[in-house]
C-alpha positions as CSV (number, residue, x, y, z in Angstrom):
1,M,7.0,17.8,3.5
2,F,5.3,20.9,2.1
3,N,2.2,18.9,1.1
4,L,2.0,17.3,4.6
5,L,2.1,20.7,6.3
6,I,-0.6,22.3,4.1
7,G,-2.8,19.2,4.1
8,Q,-2.3,18.1,0.5
9,S,-1.5,14.5,-0.4
10,A,1.9,13.7,-1.7
11,Q,0.3,11.3,-4.2
12,F,-1.7,14.0,-6.0
13,I,-0.8,17.2,-7.9
14,P,-3.3,20.1,-7.8
15,L,-3.9,21.4,-11.4
16,Y,-6.5,23.4,-13.3
17,G,-8.6,21.5,-15.8
18,T,-6.7,22.9,-18.8
19,H,-3.4,21.5,-17.4
20,V,-5.0,18.1,-16.6
21,R,-6.1,17.8,-20.2
22,Q,-2.5,18.7,-21.4
23,V,-0.9,16.2,-19.0
24,L,-3.3,13.3,-20.0
25,S,-2.8,14.1,-23.7
26,A,1.0,14.1,-23.3
27,A,0.7,10.7,-21.5
28,G,-1.3,9.3,-24.3
29,L,-4.4,8.9,-22.2
30,N,-8.0,9.9,-23.0
31,E,-9.4,12.7,-20.9
32,P,-12.6,12.1,-19.1
33,D,-15.7,14.0,-20.0
34,G,-16.7,16.9,-17.9
35,I,-13.3,18.4,-17.1
36,V,-13.9,22.2,-16.7
37,P,-10.8,24.3,-17.7
38,A,-11.1,26.8,-14.8
39,E,-11.8,24.1,-12.1
40,R,-9.1,22.7,-9.8
41,Y,-8.5,19.0,-9.9
42,E,-6.0,16.7,-8.2
43,L,-4.0,14.6,-10.7
44,R,-2.5,11.3,-9.5
45,L,1.3,11.5,-9.3
46,D,1.7,8.4,-11.4
47,Y,-0.1,10.0,-14.3
48,A,2.0,13.1,-14.0
49,K,5.2,11.0,-14.0
50,R,4.0,9.1,-17.1
51,A,3.4,12.4,-18.9
52,Y,6.8,13.8,-17.9
53,T,8.5,10.6,-19.2
54,A,6.6,10.9,-22.5
55,L,7.5,14.6,-23.0
56,K,11.1,13.9,-22.2
57,A,11.3,11.2,-24.8
58,E,9.5,13.4,-27.4
59,L,11.9,16.2,-26.8
60,K,14.9,13.9,-27.3
61,Q,13.6,12.8,-30.7
62,P,15.4,14.4,-33.7
63,K,13.1,16.5,-35.8
């Protein structure tokens, strides 16, 4: 609802380039060339969920 009110899509998450790189790395995906750390990007929700699932699984692994 918040995204709808402020004009953002519910299918994307706004992140800085640094965080986009971290999310893609956690999801096991290659980051595209040209991502600038201080720039804002919109990350697709499915990629964010994939990274979240990967991080959750990694944290549950015994060390």
